[in-house]
C-alpha positions in Angstrom: 20.3 5.3 -21.8 18.8 8.3 -19.9 15.3 9.0 -21.2 13.8 12.4 -21.9 12.9 12.8 -18.2 16.4 12.2 -17.1 15.7 8.7 -15.8 17.6 5.5 -16.2 15.7 2.2 -17.0 16.1 -0.9 -14.9 14.7 -4.4 -15.6 14.4 -7.0 -12.9 15.0 -10.7 -13.5 13.4 -13.3 -13.4 10.1 -11.4 -13.2 10.8 -9.0 -16.1 9.4 -6.1 -14.0 10.7 -2.7 -14.9 11.2 0.7 -13.2 13.1 4.0 -13.7 15.7 5.6 -11.5 15.4 9.3 -11.1 18.6 11.3 -10.3 20.6 9.9 -7.4 17.8 7.8 -5.9 18.9 4.4 -4.8 17.8 1.4 -6.8 15.7 0.3 -3.8 14.0 3.7 -3.4 13.1 3.8 -7.1 11.8 0.3 -7.2 9.5 0.8 -4.2 8.2 4.0 -5.7 7.3 2.1 -8.8 5.3 -0.5 -6.8 7.8 -3.4 -6.9 7.9 -5.6 -3.8 11.6 -6.4 -3.6 13.2 -8.1 -0.7 14.9 -5.7 1.7 15.3 -4.9 5.4 17.0 -1.9 7.0 17.3 0.3 3.9 20.6 1.7 5.2 23.2 -0.9 4.1 23.4 -2.8 7.4 21.5 -6.1 6.9 22.3 -7.2 3.3 18.8 -8.4 2.5 18.5 -6.1 -0.6 21.3 -7.9 -2.5 20.9 -7.9 -6.3 23.1 -9.3 -9.0 24.2 -6.9 -11.7 23.6 -8.6 -15.0 24.4 -5.6 -17.2 25.0 -1.9 -16.9 26.8 0.3 -14.4 26.0 1.4 -10.9 27.4 3.9 -8.5 27.7 3.7 -4.7 25.6 6.5 -3.0 26.2 5.6 0.7 28.5 3.7 3.0 27.5 0.1 3.9 28.2 -1.6 7.1 27.3 -5.0 5.5 30.4 -6.6 3.9 29.9 -8.6 0.7 32.0 -11.7 0.3 34.8 -11.7 -2.3 32.7 -14.2 -4.3 29.6 -11.9 -4.2 31.7 -9.0 -5.4 33.2 -11.0 -8.2 29.7 -12.1 -9.3 28.5 -8.5 -9.5 26.3 -8.5 -6.3 25.4 -5.0 -5.0 23.2 -3.6 -2.2 20.2 -1.9 -3.8 19.8 0.6 -0.9 23.4 1.8 -1.4 23.7 2.1 -5.2 22.1 4.1 -8.0 22.1 3.5 -11.7 24.5 5.2 -14.1 23.3 3.4 -17.2 20.4 1.1 -18.1 20.5 -2.0 -15.9 19.4 -5.6 -15.8 19.5 -7.0 -12.3 18.5 -10.3 -10.6 16.7 -9.7 -7.4 14.2 -11.5 -5.0 10.6 -10.2 -5.1 7.5 -10.9 -3.0 4.8 -12.5 -5.1 2.1 -12.4 -2.5 1.2 -11.9 1.2 2.8 -15.2 2.2 6.2 -13.8 1.1 5.9 -11.0 3.6 7.8 -11.7 6.9 6.0 -10.9 10.2 7.8 -7.9 11.8 7.8 -6.3 15.2 8.6 -2.6 15.5 8.4 0.2 18.0 7.2 3.2 16.0 6.9 6.8 17.1 3.7 8.8 17.0 4.4 11.5 14.4 1.0 13.1 14.5 -2.7 12.7 15.1 -4.9 14.8 12.9 -8.7 15.0 12.1 -10.2 13.6 9.0 -13.7 14.9 9.5 -15.6 14.5 12.8 -15.5 10.8 13.2 -12.1 9.7 11.8 -8.5 10.5 12.9 -5.3 10.1 10.8 -2.7 8.4 12.9 0.7 8.9 11.5 3.4 6.6 12.8 7.1 6.8 11.9 9.4 3.8 12.2 13.1 3.9 13.0 15.3 4.5 9.9 16.9 1.1 10.4 13.8 -0.9 11.0 11.0 -0.1 8.5 7.8 -2.0 7.9 7.9 -4.1 4.7 4.3 -4.7 3.6 2.0 -5.1 0.6 -0.8 -2.6 -0.1 -4.0 -3.6 1.5 -2.5 -5.4 4.5 -3.0 -4.7 8.2 -1.0 -4.4 11.3 -1.7 -4.7 15.1 -1.0 -1.6 17.1 -0.4 -1.8 20.8 -0.1 0.9 23.6 1.2 0.5 27.1 -1.3 -1.3 29.3 -2.4 -3.8 26.7 -4.6 -1.4 24.7 -4.5 -2.3 21.1 -6.2 -2.6 17.7 -5.8 -4.3 14.4 -6.0 -1.7 11.6 -5.5 -1.7 7.9 -2.6 0.4 6.6 -3.9 3.4 4.7 -0.5 4.4 3.1 1.5 3.1 0.2 4.3 0.6 0.6 6.5 3.0 -1.3 6.9 4.9 1.9 7.8 2.2 4.4 8.8 4.5 7.2 5.8 6.8 7.4 2.7 4.7 8.1 -0.9 6.0 8.1 -3.9 4.5 9.8 -7.5 5.8 9.8 -9.0 5.4 13.2 -12.8 5.7 13.5 -14.5 7.0 16.7 -16.0 4.3 18.8 -16.9 5.0 22.4 -16.4 1.3 23.3 -12.9 1.1 21.7 -10.2 2.0 24.2 -7.5 2.4 21.4 -9.7 4.8 19.4 -10.5 6.8 22.6 -6.7 7.3 23.1 -6.2 8.3 19.5 -9.0 10.9 19.7 -7.5 12.2 22.9 -4.3 12.8 20.9 -2.4 10.0 22.4 -1.3 12.4 25.1 1.8 11.2 27.0 2.3 8.4 24.5 5.3 8.5 22.3 5.7 4.9 21.1 3.3 2.4 19.5 4.3 -1.2 19.2 3.6 -2.4 15.7 3.3 -6.0 14.6 2.6 -7.0 11.0 1.9 -7.2 8.2 -1.1 -9.5 8.1 -3.9 -10.2 5.6 -4.2 -11.3 2.0 -6.3 -8.3 0.7 -3.6 -7.4 -1.9 -3.6 -6.7 -5.6 -3.4 -9.5 -8.1 -0.5 -7.9 -10.0 -0.4 -10.6 -12.6 -3.9 -9.5 -13.8 -4.2 -6.5 -16.1 -8.0 -6.2 -16.0 -9.9 -2.9 -15.2 -10.0 -2.4 -11.4 -13.1 -1.5 -9.4 -12.6 -0.4 -5.8 -15.6 -0.3 -3.5 -15.2 1.3 0.0 -17.7 1.4 2.7 -17.1 4.2 5.4 -13.5 3.9 6.7 -13.0 0.8 4.6 -11.5 3.5 2.4 -8.2 3.0 4.4 -7.1 -0.2 2.7 -8.7 0.8 -0.6 -6.5 4.0 -0.5 -3.4 1.9 -0.1 -4.4 -0.4 -3.0 -5.2 2.5 -5.3 -1.9 4.3 -4.6 -0.1 1.0 -5.3 -2.0 0.4 -8.5 -1.2 4.0 -9.6 2.5 3.3 -9.0 2.4 0.1 -11.0 0.5 1.9 -13.9 -0.6 -1.5 -15.2 -4.4 -1.3 -15.0 -6.4 -0.1 -18.0 -8.9 1.8 -15.8 -9.5 2.4 -12.1 -12.9 3.1 -10.7 -13.7 4.0 -7.1 -17.1 3.9 -5.5 -17.1 5.2 -1.9 -20.3 4.6 0.1 -20.9 6.6 3.2 -24.0 7.4 5.3 -23.5 11.1 4.9 -21.5 13.5 2.8 -19.0 14.0 5.6 -18.3 10.3 5.5 -16.1 10.8 2.4 -13.4 12.3 4.7 -10.8 12.4 1.9 -13.1 13.4 -0.9 -10.7 16.1 -2.1 -7.9 13.5 -2.5 -10.2 11.3 -4.6 -11.3 14.2 -6.7 -7.7 15.2 -7.3 -6.9 11.6 -8.6 -9.9 11.9 -10.9 -8.7 15.3 -12.2 -5.1 14.2 -12.7 -5.7 10.8 -14.3 -7.7 10.1 -17.4 -8.2 6.5 -16.5 -9.4 7.1 -12.9 -13.1 7.5 -12.1 -14.6 8.4 -8.7 -18.2 8.1 -7.5 -19.0 9.1 -4.0 -22.3 7.5 -2.9 -24.3 8.9 0.1 -26.7 6.2 1.3 -27.4 3.8 4.1 -29.6 1.7 1.7 -28.0 -1.3 0.0 -30.2 -0.8 -3.0 -28.3 2.4 -3.9 -25.0 0.4 -4.3 -27.0 -2.3 -6.2 -28.1 0.4 -8.8 -24.5 1.7 -9.2 -23.2 -1.8 -9.8 -25.9 -2.6 -12.3 -25.1 0.5 -14.3 -21.3 -0.2 -14.3 -20.5 -0.6 -18.0 -17.7 -3.3 -17.6 -18.4 -5.0 -14.3 -17.9 -8.5 -15.7 -14.5 -7.6 -17.0 -13.2 -6.1 -13.7 -11.2 -7.3 -10.7 -13.2 -5.9 -7.7 -11.7 -5.0 -4.4 -14.3 -4.4 -1.6 -13.6 -3.2 1.9 -15.9 -2.0 4.7 -17.7 -2.9 7.9 -18.4 -6.7 8.0 -22.2 -6.6 7.6 -22.1 -4.1 4.8 -19.3 -5.9 3.1 -21.1 -9.2 3.2 -24.2 -7.7 1.6 -22.2 -6.0 -1.1 -20.4 -9.2 -1.8 -23.6 -11.0 -2.4 -24.8 -8.2 -4.7 -21.7 -8.5 -6.8 -21.9 -12.3 -7.1 -25.6 -12.1 -8.0 -24.7 -9.7 -10.8 -22.4 -12.4 -12.3 -19.0 -11.3 -11.1 -16.8 -14.4 -11.0 -15.7 -15.3 -7.4 -12.1 -15.4 -8.5 -12.2 -11.7 -9.4 -13.7 -10.5 -6.1 -11.4 -9.6 -3.2 -13.1 -8.7 0.1 -11.8 -7.2 3.4 -14.6 -7.3 6.0 -13.6 -5.0 8.8 -14.6 -5.5 12.4 -15.7 -1.8 12.7 
């Protein structure tokens, strides 16, 4: 049944997760946009990794597939999610990733789409993968980026897994970092960046439905941004709170984005904190009305993150509800 917004409902077995298909979007596109971590590969009908079994409902092919299903698979109702859309409400059986360990390590040559400023000290590096070789990752994970000559860096992804082809990274200026120097120079003469990943277990606990508190220090906002956008797509958390700590007002280099989230969503709350004093964060945490009920995701430079972690534990937050990404820079 098409809902009042013109969307068709899909339920995934065995997890019971649900999403809606809008218009002629493929099942895979709609599922990724809704925050599901389904198994897939090329996204263009060549590899067969996005197979799903149709339990009930009707689908329609939207693109040609080079991958040939067997006669037995066709008889069993198997379809490729990247090549079909929903005509009616569906129930499908499909493989999902349930954590970082389910994510395969991938190696991709990506093109530099753009390098743009995010304030004085941070650049947005936008990489675009080939259409047939996209990066499958979970929000909050990282990747290793390499340039010719062995120059490289391990950086957290700042974008949502729902757009697996357009990858964003926040690169902070560091005179001793050769990769950062090349980025700030605009990567002149460089068209390809070798990408390997994803790595890391700084990912959402999707089984929990507690209020979420995100704490970012400086450019630790990059993985926090990815997590927040994923949490918004899931629409499962009761409330989302973001505290972004920076040494100066310009350190909140995507302040307008955060304020737009706060304006658009009743359950999102944003607190930019300007301070180089750990006691300021301590006061904010002490005043948080529901800290003991939250899952807390903390990311920032390693020394700062370690101090913030100790503050949270001292305030009684259970260790199992604290997730920390201590960045090298």
